[in-house]
N, C-alpha and C positions, 0 to 999 in steps of 0.2 A: 688612808681613809677609804672605806668601802663605798664606791660610787653608787652601786646598785642599791645599797641600803638607804642612802640619802635620797636617791631618785624615787624609790618606791614609797618612801615615807612622806614625800612632799605632796601636799594637797593641791597645789596649783602648778601643774607641770606645763607651764607656758613657754619655757625656754628649752630649746632642743638639746638633746643629750651631748651633742658635739661641743656645745659651749662649756659644759662641765669638764669634758675631756681636756680642753685647752688650758684649764686651770691647774692641772696636776702633772706637769712634766717632771721627769726624774731630776733629783737635785744635781746630778752631774751636768745636765744640760744647762741648768741655771747658773752654776758656777762659771761655766765657760763664757757666759754672756755678761757676767759681772752685774747681776741685778742687786738692787738694794734690798737688804733683808731686815725685817723688823720682828723682834721677839715681844710677844704680848704676855703679860703676867696678870692673872685675875685671882683675887682672894677677897672679894667684897662680902661674901657670905659663908657658905659651907663647902664650896667646891674649889679645890686648888687646880687652876688651869693654866697651862703654858703652851704657847704655839709659836711657830715661826712661819711668817708669810712674806713673800717677796712683793716688790712694788707693782707687779702685774696681777696681784691677787691670788697667786698660786700658793697653796698650802704645802709647805716643805716637811713639816712634822708637828705633831701636837701630842700632849699628854694631859690627862685629867684624872684627878684623885677625888672621888666623891666620898662624902661623909655620911650619906643618908642611912646606911646600915647601922651606924653608930648612934645617930640622933633618934632614929625611929623607935627603938625599944624604950626610949625615955618618954615617948609620946610625940606625935607629930609636932614639929616646931624645931627651931634651932637654938641651941644653948651657946651663947656668945663666947664664954670663956673656953668651953670645950672646943668650939670651932677654931678659935685662935691657936690653941695648943696643938691641934691636929694640923693646922696650916704650917706651924713651925716644924713639926715632925716631918712633914711630907714635901715641903716646897723644893728643897735641894734635889731630891730624887726626881721630882716631876720636871724640873728644869733640865736635868741631865738626860731624862728620857726623851724629851722633845728634841734636844740637840742630837741624841743618838739616832732617832728616827729620821732626822733631816740630813744625817751624814755631814753635819757641820760642827765646828768648834765655836766657842764663845767669841774667839777672835774674828770669826767670819760674820758676826752680827753687827749691823750698822747702827741700829737704833733700838732702844728698849722702851716699850710703851707699857705703862702700868696703871691699873685702876687705882685712883686716889679717892674716889667717892662717887655717889653716896653708897652707904653700906654699913656693916657692923664695924665699929671703931677698932676693936682689937684685931679683927680679921684684916681690915685695910692696912693696919700698921705692919702686920707681918709681911705682906707683899711689898709695901713701900720700903720697909727697912732692908729687905733682901735685895731689892732693886738698887738701893743706894750703895750697898756693898759691892754689887757687880759693877756698877758704874764707876765707883772709886778705883776698883782693882783694874778695870779694863778700859777706862776712858771712853765710854760710849755716849752717844747723844741720848737725850731723854725726852719723852712726851708723857705728860700727865693726862690720863683719859677719864672722862666722865662715863660711868658705867652705863647709864641709860642712853646716852648718846651713842655708845658703841652698839647697844641693842638696835637702835634706830638705823644705824648705818650698815649693819651686817648684810642685809638683803642685797646690797649693791655688789657684794663680793661674788655672788652667783647669778645675778640678774642685771641686765643692762637697763637699769632704772635711772632716769635723769631727775635732777632736782628741778622744781620743788615736788614734794609729795607729802601726803598726810600720813602720820604714823600713830598707831595705837600701841602703847607699851603696857602690857598686862603681865604682872608677875606677882611673886609672893611679897614684894615690898612696895610696889608702885602700881598706879594706873594713871596713865598720862596720854592725852591727845595733843599732838603738836604738828605744826607745819615745819618741814625740814627744807630749808633753802640752801644748806651747805653743811660741811662738817662741823662748823662752829656757829651756825646760824639756825636757831630753833625759836619758834614762836608757840608758846604753850597756850592752848585753847581751853584746857580743863585738866583737872587732876582729882584724885580722891581726897575727900574731906576727912576721912577717918581710916578705916582698914583698907588693905589691898585685897584684890580678889583671890589671889593665891592663898593668902593667909586665911580668908574665910572658907575657901574650899577645904583646907586642912582642918579647920576647927569644926566644920559641919561633918566631915568624915570621922573625926574623933567622937562627936556627939552620936553619930550613927553606929559607932563601935565597929567601923569597917576594918580596924586593925585586928579584929578577932573573926572576921568573915572568912568562911572556909575557902572562898575562891579568890579573894583580893587582899587577904590579910598581909601579904608581903609586898604590896604595891603602895606607892606614895599616895597620899590622901586625895589630891586632885584627880589623878588618873583613876583611882579606885571609884570615885564618884561617877566619872564618865562611863566606866564599864558597867557599874551596877545600874545606872540610870537607863541604859538601853533596855532593861527588862521592866521598867516602870512606866507609870502613867503620869505624864507631866502636868496634867490637870487634876490630879488626885488631891493635892493640897493647894489651897489658895494663899499665896504669899503676897505681900504688899508690892505694888508698883511704886517703888521708892522714887521720890522727887519727880513724879510724873508731870506735875504742873509747873515745875521750875524750868524756865527756858534758858538754861546755860549748858555748858559741857562738863560741869563737875560731876563727880561720882560720889556715891555713898553706899557702903556695903555692910556697915555694922548692923543695920536693922535686919538683915537676913538671918543673922545668928539668933537673935531673940525670937524672930518669927518661927524659925525651925524648932527652937527649944519649946516654944509654947505649943505647937502642934504635937510634938512628940510626947510632951507631958500629958496632953489631953488623951492620947491613945495608950498611955502607960507603957511607952516603949522601953523605958529603963527596967521595968519589971520582967521583961521577956529575956530569960537567961539563955535559952538555946536558940540556935539558928534554924527554927522550924519554918514551915511555909508562911505562917503569919508574920514572923519577924522579917523574913526575906522580902515579903510583899511590901511591908511598910517601909523598909529601908530603900527598896528600889523605887517606890512611888515618891518618897521624899527626895531622894537623890535626883530623880527626873524633874520634879517640881522646882527644886532649888536651882538646878542648872538652867531650867527654862526661864525663871523669873530674873535670875542674875544676868543671863544673856540678853533678855528683853531690855533690862536697864542699860547695859553697855551699848546695845544696838541703837537705842533711842538717842543717846549722846553722840554716837558716831554719825547718825543721820543728820543731826543738827550741824555737826562739824563739816560734813560734806556740803551742805547748803552754804555754810559760811565761807568755805574755800572758794566757791564759785565767784564770789565778789572780792574776797581778800586777795586771791591770786588765781585767776582763771587758768593759768598754765598747770595748776595742780590737778592731775587727773588720775593719780594712783593712790590707793589706800594700802599701806603696809601694816601688818600686825606682827609684833615680835614680843619676846619675853616668855617665861615659862608657861603661862596660862595659854599662850597662843598655840601650844601643842594640842589643846582641846579641839577635836575635830567638829564637835557640835557648834562651838563658838565660831570656828573658822567658817563653817558652812553658812551660818546665819549672817555673818558679816560679808560674805561673798554675795549674798542676795542683796544686802544693803548697797554695796558698792555698785553692783550691776544696775540696780534701780535708779541710781543717780548718775550713771554714765561713767563710773570709775572702774578701774581694773584693780583687782585684789592681788597682792604679792606677799608671800610669806617665806621666811627662811625655812628650811627643813627643820623638823623638831630637834635634831642634833645641835643646831645652831641657835635655837630659841632659848634653851636653858643656858646658864652661865658657863662660859668656856674661855680659854685663852685666845682662841681664833678671832673672836670678835674684837678683842682688845688689840691684837696685832693689826687687824684690818683697819681699825679706827686710827691707829698710828700711820698706816699707809695712806689713808684718806687725807690726813693732815699734811703729810709730806708732799703728796701729789698736788694739793691745792695751795701749797705755800701758806697754810694757816697754822702750821706747827709752832707751838711755843717751846722752844728748846731751853729748858730751865736748868739752873744749877740745882741738882737734885737735893743737895743738903738744905736748901731753903724751902723745899716742898713739904707741906703737911697734909695729912689725910683729912678729908671732909665728909664726915658721916651724913651731914645734911647739906645737900648741894642742889639747889633748884636748877631745873633744865631750862635754859634760854630765857626769853622775854615773856612775861606774863600778859596774855591778851584775854584772860578769862572775863574781865569786866566788859571789854569791848564786845565779846560774844554775847554776854547777857544783855547788854544794851541794844543789840541787834534784834532781840525779841523774836527769835526764829521759832515758828510753830512747825512741829513735825508730827 
């Protein structure tokens, strides 16, 4: 792993570089000390990720096979059957690559941790089925990992953050606010009632035809919007302040799609065939406006959660954001302002660890082992769980608190 690349891409550089250096000792040193090693296998969506981490949080080797270049020509979005077929084609090679980079053999692995949910059913099945075969052949211990819990825990691999903390998980499939008390102890304050923010980013990017844009046509939808928005006026289009008067921590993003469509129809955006100055300006202004209003919606729920945390658990003084959408620097910066205003510190994994990867799954396995919360299961009895709620639902309690922000 390129340390400088991760360090330079991290928006909150509050941990000294020496801390990162201690996490990446050569594998030969690790073997001499007989550290426990965990292999993480991730196939919940469209990325095949495998990594090996030791019980000190040091990354020994990882490999990731992305499918984005295959799904993108078909339109932004993931095609479940295609994703599963590609996982089946790639997973063995990705596992072997991670082992090769770590200079380890499968016999050197102590525990295998695998994502079993939530996610796309066919994709989850590929990772779990492959893990079962490895476990049966090599008699390893097994930990079933919750994908979103892994996202929530990843930040602790690189930052000395203590429990409890508030986490915002924002991705293409989820938007969750939760208090994290431990590797297996989550209290869900709110979640999306419809679409996920990453999904809406991609759909708005498609509506804005950014896949044909001369400068961002080869970039993923959410990132394309962030880039184009820098050239736009975020007040150019007035979008709704969704759920502004609802005093809970739940989210709703579906209304942004219809609002964007209505504005673009009014200015006849679809009839503009070439990327001339007019089309460039409209696209930039809409991207900026959409990003502003969506971030406003997220930030309002986060502020309410910060207030709730002060009474629910006064020891909670850190806000963590993770998931693919957490790579968006505009959203990070606005949430940093929220955290500071309420006396919290913001902590984010580097973008490399915000998106799906095997590292976070391996680290989640380490967290469970170190805290003695690991459920070592008979793998043949494990089934994948496409729908798997995270932790205990406290959303009604938040609503009853009637917190005005």
